[in-house]
ROKENU-551810 format. One record per residue (C-alpha): residue in three letters; chain; y, x, z. Coordinates in steps of 0.05 Angstrom, whole numbers, plus 5000, padded with zeros to 4 digits. Example, Ala and Ser with C-alpha at 12.3 -4.5 7.8 and 13.67 -1.06 7.14 Angstrom:
BEGIN
<'ala' 'A' <4910 5246 5156>>
<'ser' 'A' <4979 5273 5143>>
This chain:
BEGIN
<'met' 'A' <2763 2160 1443>>
<'thr' 'A' <2822 2190 1417>>
<'val' 'A' <2888 2152 1455>>
<'gln' 'A' <2961 2160 1431>>
<'ile' 'A' <3023 2158 1462>>
<'leu' 'A' <3093 2144 1447>>
<'thr' 'A' <3153 2144 1472>>
<'gly' 'A' <3231 2124 1466>>
<'asp' 'A' <3253 2096 1400>>
<'ser' 'A' <3185 2127 1360>>
<'ala' 'A' <3150 2080 1409>>
<'leu' 'A' <3198 2021 1397>>
<'gln' 'A' <3194 2024 1321>>
<'tyr' 'A' <3121 2023 1329>>
<'leu' 'A' <3117 1960 1365>>
<'gly' 'A' <3164 1930 1330>>
<'ser' 'A' <3124 1935 1262>>
<'glu' 'A' <3092 1871 1230>>
<'his' 'A' <3032 1894 1221>>
<'phe' 'A' <3032 1924 1295>>
<'arg' 'A' <3049 1870 1316>>
<'ala' 'A' <2996 1822 1297>>
<'arg' 'A' <2942 1870 1319>>
<'trp' 'A' <2974 1866 1389>>
<'ser' 'A' <2975 1791 1383>>
<'ala' 'A' <2903 1790 1374>>
<'leu' 'A' <2878 1830 1425>>
<'tyr' 'A' <2925 1794 1467>>
<'asp' 'A' <2881 1734 1445>>
<'ser' 'A' <2821 1769 1454>>
<'cys' 'A' <2823 1802 1529>>
<'pro' 'A' <2817 1751 1588>>
<'trp' 'A' <2859 1778 1635>>
<'ala' 'A' <2924 1791 1599>>
<'thr' 'A' <2976 1751 1624>>
<'ala' 'A' <3047 1727 1591>>
<'cys' 'A' <3070 1803 1621>>
<'gln' 'A' <3030 1836 1566>>
<'his' 'A' <3044 1789 1509>>
<'pro' 'A' <3092 1818 1453>>
<'asp' 'A' <3139 1764 1465>>
<'phe' 'A' <3156 1796 1537>>
<'val' 'A' <3148 1871 1524>>
<'leu' 'A' <3196 1869 1463>>
<'pro' 'A' <3256 1834 1500>>
<'trp' 'A' <3245 1879 1561>>
<'tyr' 'A' <3240 1934 1525>>
<'ala' 'A' <3304 1923 1481>>
<'leu' 'A' <3351 1905 1535>>
<'tyr' 'A' <3330 1945 1593>>
<'gly' 'A' <3309 2012 1541>>
<'ala' 'A' <3370 2045 1559>>
<'ala' 'A' <3351 2056 1627>>
<'phe' 'A' <3276 2057 1623>>
<'leu' 'A' <3242 2101 1574>>
<'pro' 'A' <3190 2065 1542>>
<'val' 'A' <3125 2099 1538>>
<'ile' 'A' <3060 2065 1501>>
<'val' 'A' <2996 2085 1502>>
<'phe' 'A' <2942 2057 1455>>
<'asp' 'A' <2872 2060 1416>>
<'glu' 'A' <2852 2051 1350>>
<'gly' 'A' <2782 2029 1326>>
<'asp' 'A' <2755 2059 1264>>
<'asp' 'A' <2772 1999 1225>>
<'gly' 'A' <2847 1993 1237>>
<'ser' 'A' <2844 1947 1298>>
<'leu' 'A' <2877 1955 1362>>
<'ala' 'A' <2825 1979 1418>>
<'ala' 'A' <2862 1978 1479>>
<'leu' 'A' <2942 1983 1501>>
<'leu' 'A' <2988 1999 1556>>
<'thr' 'A' <3052 1995 1550>>
<'leu' 'A' <3095 2033 1607>>
<'ala' 'A' <3166 2051 1628>>
<'leu' 'A' <3185 2112 1663>>
<'arg' 'A' <3235 2096 1715>>
<'pro' 'A' <3305 2129 1718>>
<'his' 'A' <3295 2184 1767>>
<'gly' 'A' <3236 2199 1719>>
<'lys' 'A' <3188 2200 1779>>
<'thr' 'A' <3157 2138 1767>>
<'leu' 'A' <3122 2109 1713>>
<'thr' 'A' <3112 2035 1723>>
<'gly' 'A' <3088 1973 1672>>
<'ala' 'A' <3134 1957 1628>>
<'gly' 'A' <3176 1890 1653>>
<'asp' 'A' <3188 1934 1721>>
<'his' 'A' <3194 1884 1775>>
<'gln' 'A' <3205 1830 1733>>
<'ala' 'A' <3127 1833 1693>>
<'glu' 'A' <3086 1794 1763>>
<'tyr' 'A' <3022 1828 1735>>
<'gln' 'A' <3016 1897 1700>>
<'gly' 'A' <2958 1928 1670>>
<'trp' 'A' <2929 1940 1596>>
<'met' 'A' <2897 1898 1544>>
<'gln' 'A' <2830 1915 1511>>
<'ala' 'A' <2765 1878 1487>>
<'ala' 'A' <2713 1840 1540>>
<'gly' 'A' <2675 1889 1567>>
<'ala' 'A' <2697 1950 1538>>
<'gly' 'A' <2692 1990 1609>>
<'gly' 'A' <2742 2039 1641>>
<'gly' 'A' <2734 2089 1586>>
<'phe' 'A' <2805 2077 1557>>
<'met' 'A' <2845 2088 1620>>
<'thr' 'A' <2810 2148 1643>>
<'his' 'A' <2833 2172 1572>>
<'ala' 'A' <2893 2145 1584>>
<'val' 'A' <2907 2169 1653>>
<'arg' 'A' <2894 2247 1633>>
<'ala' 'A' <2940 2239 1565>>
<'leu' 'A' <2994 2213 1616>>
<'arg' 'A' <2978 2261 1668>>
<'ala' 'A' <2987 2323 1613>>
<'gln' 'A' <3055 2297 1586>>
<'phe' 'A' <3090 2269 1649>>
<'pro' 'A' <3047 2317 1708>>
<'gly' 'A' <3098 2306 1753>>
<'ala' 'A' <3103 2231 1750>>
<'asp' 'A' <3054 2175 1780>>
<'leu' 'A' <3029 2112 1753>>
<'arg' 'A' <3043 2049 1783>>
<'leu' 'A' <3017 1975 1769>>
<'lys' 'A' <3029 1921 1810>>
<'tyr' 'A' <2991 1877 1808>>
<'leu' 'A' <2928 1886 1764>>
<'pro' 'A' <2901 1815 1751>>
<'pro' 'A' <2832 1799 1767>>
<'gly' 'A' <2775 1807 1721>>
<'ile' 'A' <2810 1873 1694>>
<'pro' 'A' <2758 1943 1685>>
<'leu' 'A' <2774 1982 1756>>
<'asp' 'A' <2707 2017 1757>>
<'trp' 'A' <2740 2080 1736>>
<'thr' 'A' <2782 2096 1797>>
<'glu' 'A' <2720 2103 1838>>
<'glu' 'A' <2710 2175 1817>>
<'lys' 'A' <2785 2193 1826>>
<'ala' 'A' <2794 2145 1885>>
<'gly' 'A' <2750 2190 1929>>
<'ala' 'A' <2765 2231 1990>>
<'gly' 'A' <2824 2274 1963>>
<'gly' 'A' <2825 2239 1896>>
<'arg' 'A' <2891 2218 1864>>
<'cys' 'A' <2880 2141 1856>>
<'ala' 'A' <2896 2085 1906>>
<'leu' 'A' <2874 2019 1897>>
<'arg' 'A' <2885 1962 1938>>
<'thr' 'A' <2871 1893 1935>>
<'his' 'A' <2914 1828 1953>>
<'ala' 'A' <2893 1754 1963>>
<'arg' 'A' <2930 1709 1911>>
<'pro' 'A' <2935 1631 1926>>
<'leu' 'A' <2925 1586 1865>>
<'met' 'A' <2929 1517 1856>>
<'gln' 'A' <2879 1494 1811>>
<'ile' 'A' <2901 1431 1772>>
<'asp' 'A' <2854 1379 1784>>
<'ala' 'A' <2874 1298 1770>>
<'ala' 'A' <2846 1276 1844>>
<'ala' 'A' <2863 1334 1889>>
<'met' 'A' <2937 1334 1854>>
<'ser' 'A' <2949 1257 1862>>
<'arg' 'A' <2928 1265 1931>>
<'gln' 'A' <2969 1327 1945>>
<'arg' 'A' <3035 1286 1912>>
<'asn' 'A' <3025 1224 1956>>
<'lys' 'A' <3015 1265 2020>>
<'lys' 'A' <3059 1230 2073>>
<'asn' 'A' <3126 1275 2073>>
<'his' 'A' <3129 1276 1995>>
<'arg' 'A' <3136 1201 1998>>
<'gln' 'A' <3179 1204 2054>>
<'asn' 'A' <3224 1259 2021>>
<'tyr' 'A' <3223 1229 1959>>
<'asn' 'A' <3241 1156 1987>>
<'arg' 'A' <3300 1198 2022>>
<'leu' 'A' <3324 1225 1968>>
<'lys' 'A' <3319 1167 1924>>
<'arg' 'A' <3376 1132 1966>>
<'met' 'A' <3416 1183 1936>>
<'gly' 'A' <3402 1174 1866>>
<'glu' 'A' <3343 1167 1809>>
<'val' 'A' <3298 1222 1828>>
<'arg' 'A' <3274 1255 1771>>
<'leu' 'A' <3225 1306 1751>>
<'glu' 'A' <3241 1336 1675>>
<'ser' 'A' <3208 1388 1641>>
<'val' 'A' <3264 1430 1598>>
<'val' 'A' <3237 1442 1533>>
<'glu' 'A' <3298 1447 1488>>
<'his' 'A' <3325 1510 1486>>
<'his' 'A' <3406 1479 1488>>
<'arg' 'A' <3388 1441 1554>>
<'phe' 'A' <3357 1498 1576>>
<'leu' 'A' <3426 1539 1568>>
<'gly' 'A' <3465 1485 1598>>
<'met' 'A' <3426 1485 1672>>
<'phe' 'A' <3410 1557 1671>>
<'asp' 'A' <3473 1576 1703>>
<'glu' 'A' <3460 1522 1765>>
<'ile' 'A' <3393 1545 1769>>
<'ser' 'A' <3407 1623 1772>>
<'leu' 'A' <3472 1610 1819>>
<'gln' 'A' <3426 1571 1872>>
<'tyr' 'A' <3373 1625 1863>>
<'asp' 'A' <3424 1689 1877>>
<'phe' 'A' <3447 1639 1934>>
<'arg' 'A' <3384 1638 1968>>
<'gln' 'A' <3362 1709 1954>>
<'ala' 'A' <3428 1731 1996>>
<'ala' 'A' <3415 1690 2043>>
<'phe' 'A' <3347 1709 2060>>
<'phe' 'A' <3343 1773 2029>>
<'arg' 'A' <3412 1810 2016>>
<'asn' 'A' <3396 1804 1944>>
<'met' 'A' <3429 1768 1880>>
<'pro' 'A' <3385 1785 1827>>
<'phe' 'A' <3425 1756 1782>>
<'ser' 'A' <3495 1785 1798>>
<'arg' 'A' <3476 1846 1802>>
<'asp' 'A' <3426 1855 1737>>
<'pro' 'A' <3476 1821 1685>>
<'leu' 'A' <3412 1841 1635>>
<'lys' 'A' <3371 1779 1677>>
<'lys' 'A' <3400 1722 1645>>
<'pro' 'A' <3407 1742 1571>>
<'phe' 'A' <3326 1765 1593>>
<'his' 'A' <3305 1702 1610>>
<'ile' 'A' <3337 1668 1548>>
<'gln' 'A' <3296 1706 1505>>
<'leu' 'A' <3233 1686 1545>>
<'gln' 'A' <3248 1611 1539>>
<'lys' 'A' <3264 1620 1472>>
<'arg' 'A' <3204 1657 1447>>
<'gly' 'A' <3163 1606 1488>>
<'leu' 'A' <3140 1640 1546>>
<'leu' 'A' <3171 1598 1598>>
<'his' 'A' <3165 1533 1638>>
<'thr' 'A' <3218 1508 1667>>
<'thr' 'A' <3223 1438 1706>>
<'val' 'A' <3281 1409 1751>>
<'leu' 'A' <3283 1358 1801>>
<'thr' 'A' <3343 1318 1797>>
<'val' 'A' <3371 1281 1842>>
<'gly' 'A' <3438 1232 1810>>
<'asp' 'A' <3466 1269 1770>>
<'lys' 'A' <3451 1346 1812>>
<'val' 'A' <3404 1398 1814>>
<'ala' 'A' <3369 1387 1867>>
<'ala' 'A' <3306 1437 1855>>
<'ser' 'A' <3286 1483 1799>>
<'his' 'A' <3222 1527 1776>>
<'ile' 'A' <3230 1582 1726>>
<'gly' 'A' <3152 1613 1705>>
<'leu' 'A' <3117 1648 1656>>
<'leu' 'A' <3067 1608 1607>>
<'ser' 'A' <3007 1647 1598>>
<'lys' 'A' <2993 1598 1550>>
<'gly' 'A' <2920 1565 1556>>
<'arg' 'A' <2912 1600 1623>>
<'ala' 'A' <2964 1587 1668>>
<'ile' 'A' <3033 1581 1695>>
<'his' 'A' <3052 1635 1747>>
<'leu' 'A' <3108 1617 1806>>
<'gly' 'A' <3172 1655 1784>>
<'ile' 'A' <3249 1626 1794>>
<'asn' 'A' <3237 1572 1848>>
<'thr' 'A' <3303 1544 1871>>
<'tyr' 'A' <3337 1485 1913>>
<'asp' 'A' <3402 1454 1934>>
<'pro' 'A' <3418 1473 2002>>
<'thr' 'A' <3451 1405 2012>>
<'phe' 'A' <3379 1370 2000>>
<'ala' 'A' <3347 1414 2042>>
<'ala' 'A' <3335 1369 2094>>
<'his' 'A' <3283 1332 2048>>
<'ser' 'A' <3246 1400 2033>>
<'pro' 'A' <3267 1382 1941>>
<'gly' 'A' <3234 1449 1931>>
<'asn' 'A' <3155 1429 1968>>
<'leu' 'A' <3174 1361 1933>>
<'leu' 'A' <3182 1395 1856>>
<'leu' 'A' <3120 1429 1869>>
<'ala' 'A' <3077 1371 1891>>
<'met' 'A' <3111 1326 1831>>
<'leu' 'A' <3098 1387 1783>>
<'gly' 'A' <3017 1386 1800>>
<'val' 'A' <3026 1320 1777>>
<'his' 'A' <3058 1335 1719>>
<'leu' 'A' <3014 1393 1696>>
<'val' 'A' <2952 1348 1689>>
<'ala' 'A' <2988 1317 1634>>
<'glu' 'A' <3006 1378 1606>>
<'gly' 'A' <2939 1404 1606>>
<'val' 'A' <2953 1467 1637>>
<'pro' 'A' <2889 1480 1674>>
<'leu' 'A' <2920 1534 1732>>
<'leu' 'A' <2990 1543 1774>>
<'asp' 'A' <2984 1607 1799>>
<'leu' 'A' <3027 1609 1860>>
<'thr' 'A' <3027 1692 1858>>
<'pro' 'A' <3016 1740 1913>>
<'gly' 'A' <3064 1747 1979>>
<'gly' 'A' <3034 1699 2031>>
<'asp' 'A' <3088 1659 2037>>
<'lys' 'A' <3063 1608 2076>>
<'tyr' 'A' <3097 1543 2031>>
<'lys' 'A' <3048 1568 1985>>
<'glu' 'A' <2984 1561 2022>>
<'gln' 'A' <3008 1488 2038>>
<'phe' 'A' <2993 1480 1964>>
<'ala' 'A' <2936 1525 1943>>
<'thr' 'A' <2864 1499 1927>>
<'gly' 'A' <2833 1569 1924>>
<'his' 'A' <2842 1642 1924>>
<'asp' 'A' <2829 1704 1884>>
<'val' 'A' <2849 1786 1882>>
<'val' 'A' <2888 1819 1850>>
<'ser' 'A' <2894 1893 1857>>
<'glu' 'A' <2958 1945 1855>>
<'leu' 'A' <2943 2012 1831>>
<'ile' 'A' <2977 2083 1844>>
<'val' 'A' <2952 2150 1802>>
<'tyr' 'A' <2986 2209 1834>>
<'pro' 'A' <2996 2266 1805>>
<'asp' 'A' <2958 2306 1850>>
<'arg' 'A' <2915 2309 1920>>
<'ala' 'A' <2975 2331 1963>>
<'ser' 'A' <3025 2278 1933>>
<'arg' 'A' <2968 2222 1941>>
<'leu' 'A' <2961 2239 2016>>
<'ile' 'A' <3042 2237 2025>>
<'gly' 'A' <3051 2181 1993>>
<'glu' 'A' <2999 2142 2021>>
<'thr' 'A' <3022 2162 2097>>
<'leu' 'A' <3090 2137 2078>>
<'leu' 'A' <3060 2067 2047>>
<'gly' 'A' <3023 2058 2105>>
<'ala' 'A' <3071 2062 2164>>
<'thr' 'A' <3117 2019 2123>>
<'arg' 'A' <3063 1975 2107>>
<'phe' 'A' <3040 1974 2191>>
<'ala' 'A' <3112 1962 2204>>
<'lys' 'A' <3119 1902 2160>>
<'ala' 'A' <3058 1869 2187>>
<'arg' 'A' <3088 1876 2262>>
<'leu' 'A' <3152 1848 2242>>
<'arg' 'A' <3122 1790 2206>>
<'ala' 'A' <3079 1780 2265>>
<'ala' 'A' <3140 1774 2311>>
<'gly' 'A' <3166 1726 2268>>
<'val' 'A' <3222 1782 2232>>
<'arg' 'A' <3235 1791 2162>>
<'pro' 'A' <3245 1863 2144>>
<'ala' 'A' <3302 1833 2108>>
<'glu' 'A' <3331 1824 2181>>
<'val' 'A' <3318 1896 2202>>
<'val' 'A' <3349 1921 2139>>
<'ala' 'A' <3412 1871 2160>>
<'ala' 'A' <3412 1905 2231>>
<'phe' 'A' <3422 1977 2205>>
<'gln' 'A' <3472 1960 2163>>
<'gln' 'A' <3514 1926 2201>>
<'met' 'A' <3512 1988 2254>>
<'lys' 'A' <3546 2027 2194>>
<'glu' 'A' <3618 2025 2173>>
<'phe' 'A' <3635 1955 2164>>
<'thr' 'A' <3645 1946 2080>>
<'val' 'A' <3618 1910 2028>>
<'phe' 'A' <3624 1924 1957>>
<'gly' 'A' <3659 1989 1980>>
<'lys' 'A' <3709 1943 2014>>
<'lys' 'A' <3732 1952 2082>>
<'leu' 'A' <3725 1886 2137>>
<'arg' 'A' <3772 1864 2183>>
<'pro' 'A' <3754 1856 2255>>
<'lys' 'A' <3749 1788 2275>>
<'ala' 'A' <3822 1757 2290>>
<'ser' 'A' <3828 1729 2360>>
<'gly' 'A' <3854 1666 2376>>
<'gln' 'A' <3857 1606 2425>>
<'val' 'A' <3801 1558 2432>>
<'cys' 'A' <3839 1494 2427>>
<'glu' 'A' <3810 1419 2421>>
<'leu' 'A' <3864 1377 2373>>
<'arg' 'A' <3865 1310 2344>>
<'tyr' 'A' <3889 1277 2289>>
<'arg' 'A' <3931 1217 2299>>
<'ala' 'A' <3896 1159 2285>>
<'gly' 'A' <3941 1110 2226>>
<'ala' 'A' <3968 1170 2202>>
<'leu' 'A' <3976 1194 2141>>
<'pro' 'A' <3982 1257 2106>>
<'ala' 'A' <4041 1283 2064>>
<'val' 'A' <4007 1304 2004>>
<'asn' 'A' <4057 1326 1954>>
<'thr' 'A' <4010 1381 1911>>
<'arg' 'A' <3940 1358 1893>>
<'leu' 'A' <3902 1419 1908>>
<'pro' 'A' <3819 1422 1873>>
<'ile' 'A' <3787 1424 1942>>
<'ala' 'A' <3717 1418 1937>>
<'arg' 'A' <3648 1399 1980>>
<'asn' 'A' <3589 1437 1981>>
<'ser' 'A' <3607 1477 1929>>
<'leu' 'A' <3559 1544 1909>>
<'gln' 'A' <3605 1560 1861>>
<'asp' 'A' <3660 1569 1906>>
<'met' 'A' <3619 1593 1970>>
<'val' 'A' <3603 1648 1920>>
<'lys' 'A' <3673 1672 1913>>
<'phe' 'A' <3681 1696 1989>>
<'asp' 'A' <3711 1762 1994>>
<'ala' 'A' <3693 1802 2050>>
<'gln' 'A' <3760 1841 2043>>
<'gly' 'A' <3798 1829 2108>>
<'ser' 'A' <3745 1786 2128>>
<'phe' 'A' <3703 1795 2193>>
<'ala' 'A' <3634 1770 2153>>
<'arg' 'A' <3600 1809 2106>>
<'tyr' 'A' <3586 1783 2049>>
<'cys' 'A' <3514 1765 2046>>
<'asp' 'A' <3521 1748 2122>>
<'phe' 'A' <3572 1698 2105>>
<'leu' 'A' <3520 1661 2053>>
<'gly' 'A' <3463 1666 2103>>
<'thr' 'A' <3512 1622 2156>>
<'val' 'A' <3529 1572 2100>>
<'met' 'A' <3456 1567 2077>>
<'lys' 'A' <3436 1554 2147>>
<'arg' 'A' <3488 1501 2156>>
<'leu' 'A' <3485 1466 2101>>
<'glu' 'A' <3411 1458 2119>>
<'arg' 'A' <3436 1424 2179>>
<'ser' 'A' <3479 1374 2141>>
<'ile' 'A' <3544 1408 2155>>
<'asp' 'A' <3601 1397 2101>>
<'leu' 'A' <3644 1458 2074>>
<'phe' 'A' <3699 1440 2043>>
<'thr' 'A' <3735 1491 1997>>
<'leu' 'A' <3793 1517 1958>>
<'val' 'A' <3783 1577 1903>>
<'gln' 'A' <3854 1607 1883>>
<'asp' 'A' <3856 1673 1837>>
<'gly' 'A' <3772 1672 1828>>
<'arg' 'A' <3765 1678 1908>>
<'leu' 'A' <3753 1633 1957>>
<'ala' 'A' <3818 1631 1988>>
<'ile' 'A' <3812 1576 2041>>
<'tyr' 'A' <3752 1542 2070>>
<'cys' 'A' <3742 1493 2134>>
<'trp' 'A' <3669 1464 2159>>
<'val' 'A' <3661 1395 2182>>
<'arg' 'A' <3606 1356 2218>>
<'ser' 'A' <3595 1284 2248>>
<'val' 'A' <3584 1272 2315>>
<'ser' 'A' <3568 1215 2370>>
<'ala' 'A' <3614 1216 2431>>
<'glu' 'A' <3625 1168 2481>>
<'ala' 'A' <3588 1111 2434>>
<'arg' 'A' <3649 1118 2380>>
<'asp' 'A' <3627 1172 2313>>
<'gln' 'A' <3674 1229 2308>>
<'ile' 'A' <3685 1288 2251>>
<'val' 'A' <3702 1349 2282>>
<'leu' 'A' <3734 1408 2235>>
<'phe' 'A' <3722 1468 2259>>
<'asp' 'A' <3721 1553 2237>>
<'leu' 'A' <3776 1544 2190>>
<'tyr' 'A' <3781 1607 2146>>
<'val' 'A' <3839 1635 2112>>
<'his' 'A' <3845 1696 2063>>
<'pro' 'A' <3894 1743 2076>>
<'gly' 'A' <3911 1750 2009>>
<'phe' 'A' <3935 1669 2018>>
<'glu' 'A' <3964 1660 2088>>
<'lys' 'A' <4016 1613 2069>>
<'gly' 'A' <4044 1561 2113>>
<'glu' 'A' <4050 1513 2047>>
<'leu' 'A' <3986 1515 2019>>
<'ile' 'A' <3945 1520 2083>>
<'arg' 'A' <3987 1449 2104>>
<'asn' 'A' <3965 1418 2040>>
<'phe' 'A' <3891 1441 2044>>
<'ile' 'A' <3892 1404 2117>>
<'glu' 'A' <3928 1346 2087>>
<'his' 'A' <3880 1345 2023>>
<'leu' 'A' <3824 1350 2077>>
<'val' 'A' <3845 1293 2123>>
<'phe' 'A' <3854 1248 2074>>
<'asp' 'A' <3791 1257 2040>>
<'leu' 'A' <3757 1251 2109>>
<'arg' 'A' <3797 1185 2123>>
<'ala' 'A' <3746 1150 2073>>
<'thr' 'A' <3701 1137 2134>>
<'pro' 'A' <3704 1076 2174>>
<'his' 'A' <3744 1050 2214>>
<'gly' 'A' <3753 1067 2282>>
<'thr' 'A' <3733 1142 2263>>
<'asp' 'A' <3765 1195 2299>>
<'ile' 'A' <3784 1271 2260>>
<'phe' 'A' <3780 1329 2316>>
<'tyr' 'A' <3788 1403 2301>>
<'arg' 'A' <3753 1445 2357>>
<'gly' 'A' <3753 1514 2362>>
<'ala' 'A' <3790 1580 2359>>
<'leu' 'A' <3856 1590 2325>>
<'arg' 'A' <3910 1636 2312>>
<'gly' 'A' <3969 1610 2335>>
<'glu' 'A' <3996 1606 2263>>
<'leu' 'A' <3941 1563 2235>>
<'gln' 'A' <3948 1521 2301>>
<'thr' 'A' <4017 1514 2285>>
<'val' 'A' <3998 1485 2207>>
<'leu' 'A' <3946 1440 2242>>
<'glu' 'A' <4006 1401 2286>>
<'gln' 'A' <4042 1402 2220>>
<'gly' 'A' <3994 1370 2182>>
<'gly' 'A' <3986 1312 2243>>
<'phe' 'A' <3947 1343 2290>>
<'thr' 'A' <3959 1353 2365>>
<'asp' 'A' <3926 1356 2431>>
<'ala' 'A' <3869 1314 2443>>
<'glu' 'A' <3904 1286 2503>>
<'gly' 'A' <3974 1285 2470>>
<'ser' 'A' <4008 1238 2410>>
<'ala' 'A' <4023 1270 2342>>
<'ala' 'A' <4089 1272 2308>>
<'pro' 'A' <4093 1233 2247>>
<'leu' 'A' <4069 1275 2182>>
<'gly' 'A' <4134 1251 2147>>
<'ala' 'A' <4141 1209 2078>>
<'gly' 'A' <4112 1230 2015>>
<'ala' 'A' <4038 1207 2016>>
<'leu' 'A' <3994 1194 1963>>
<'asn' 'A' <3965 1126 1959>>
<'cys' 'A' <3894 1131 1962>>
<'ala' 'A' <3870 1104 1889>>
<'glu' 'A' <3906 1162 1872>>
<'phe' 'A' <3850 1207 1883>>
């Protein structure tokens, strides 16, 4: 066997020829463990978009008859110390393709050739799908060897009509469906048309970034401008399976997964609107998706490794996937495995204690200089705790219309931490938790930044309903009395659409100037009386 290695432009030119693509597709069809991550319609767009940051590397073997006998598509990471599968972290499954029953001869030769060309680089493949031949690693994984192989349980949802129907009809899913139905028509839509996908993708990616920032301090689409065009290419080429759960005209939850045709759909980007979180729209989508996949004839929903609790709730079985590291030498393996072992042990202990590793990272970040995206943070301004009451019967003097939004994720992600007391991801984390408790956030964006916001919740006290405003925030660049007063007047105007007799309060800490603006807008001490708001009030019908 003689394997060949091509890199950079030479690799791309070879892969891009129609002759090679035909042989590549034939090998993909004949390889029983291949996933969509090894398909040419996944690898080629990724190389085209990310080739400037990653060096494309391909290893292949051709049969005597000119057929493609084996193929491994790789990428050298920017620092030049690691070879990973094409797609890097966006490829859930990495590995090589070859005909079934061919054994490990190809990889034995491939690793030897890679070591000669990239002597200081690790080869890291995560995850290797079930069925891929790993017998060749045994001779290299013994004491002092260079291969490290670990296995991970993978939860699966086998698409069986009876099982999917039982899953969908569980009490919690029925209850959540009925609660959402009271808010609007509930529909599960399979997004197939490209124009429809484009029309919904920005909302889906926004929900995904918002959730990832709140929970894991990461915004994949915002931080990687190539991630959106990459997914658009995948959808255009038929490698994505997209479903959306809508309530009325709102996207309540969504899922975008890679499609290994005839084999599986792989769990990928799953999102939900936090304002619907009390009714678990993400879980409801997965339950409805199982029934939908029965009709589509898809045999398997791969829930992917990771240990997430919600995945186990839907799993009907498990199999095993592998993680492979081939170190350049024995010393590197000893050092690398020691560090990885310590990291995995620490993460396991944190999870056992109910702490996310991301929370620990956040704590360390907060111990450093209070900056976000290179911008200084201002210490939280002190203020006097007060309780103000809006004078019943007064109408706000709304003179200038403002584009105030309620629970708008588009507004929230425009939060500017410069001059604020909160870091960006901390702010989004707080927002996520409060929205999931059905507390509303009213926002005003000016000049592309979140200028003013105020939280609003409904409470019951002394047998009366109350609306409580709290945590009024004003960006330091928009501390103008007239703008703040107009915001408050618009907010009260909107809240006055509540049932007759509802009291409106502001409770919490306020700087003196903000308290003055609230009082000018119709609020006064809870035990006192309010001054008139003045002329110029708009009729409710105008809004």
